[in-house]
N, C-alpha and C positions, 0 to 999 in steps of 0.2 A: 195792579200797577201796570202802567203803559211801558212799552219798550223805551220810549224817550226817557221816562223816569228811571228805568233800570240803567240805561247808558249814562245818565247823569250821576248816578250813584257809583258806577264803575269808574267814571272819570274822576270823581272826587277821591275815591280810594287810590287810584293811580297817581294822582297829584300828591298824595301823602306818602306813597310807598314807591321809592325809586326802582326797586327790583320788579315790582308789578308793572310799572310804567315801561321799563326796558323790555320786559317780556311781551307786552302788548305791541310796542313799537317794532319788535323783531318779527311779528307776524307778517309784516309787509314783505318779508323775504321768503316766506314759506310757499310751498307748492299750492296749498289750499289756505290762503290767509284768513278768510272769513271763518272757516271751520276751526282753525287753530285759535282764533280770537274768541270764538264762542266757548271753546274748551277751557281757555284760561278764565273767562268770565265765570263759568259755572264752578270752576275750582275755587273761585274767590267769592262764592255765595250769590252770584248774580245769574239767575236762570234765564238765559237767552239762547235761541237757536238761530241757525243760518236763515231759516224761513222767517223768523220774527223780524230780523234786520232787513231782509229783502222786502218783505211786505210793508214795513214802516216806510221805506223809501217810495214804494209804488203808491201807497195810500196818500202820502204827502203830495206826490206829483199829480195824482188824480184830483185832489182837493184844489190844487192850483188851476188845473184845467177847468174844473167846474165853476170856479169863482170868477173867471174872466169872461165877460160878455155873455153870461148865461151858459158857458161851457159848450160842449158839442162842436158843431161845425163852425160856430162863430169864435171859438177860442183860438188864440194865437198858436202857431206851431212852436211848441216847446221841444227842443231837441235833446232833452236830457231827462234823467230820472234822478231823484234824490238818492245819493249813495251814502247811507248812514255810516257805514264803515269808514269811508274816506273822510267824511266830516268829523267823525270821532277822532281819527288820526290827526287831522289838521288841528283840532282843538287841543289834543294831547301834546302835540309838538309845540304849539304856540305857548301853552302853559309851562312847558319845561324850559322855555327860553327866558322866562321872567326872572 
C-alpha cells in the first residue's frame, strides 16, 4: 500500500473520529510535528514513518520536474517540494469546516 493510500485511510478515520482529528491537528504545535503525527498514525493502525512522508513529497516533486519539457535542464524552476504533512493538515482542516 502506498503512503498516499495510507494517508487517505488516516484522513478518513480522522473525519469519523473527532478525538483523532483533534490529536492530529494538535501536532502542528509540537516541537517535532511530523514525528508526533507518525506516532499517532501508528497508534491508529496506519504504519507510516517520517521518512515515508518526506520521501512521498520528494518523489512527487521529482515526477513533476521529469514531466515538464523532458525534465533536467529544460524543466522550469520549481521552488517547492510537496509537503505531504502540510497537505494532509489542510485537507483535514477543510473537512472539519464542512
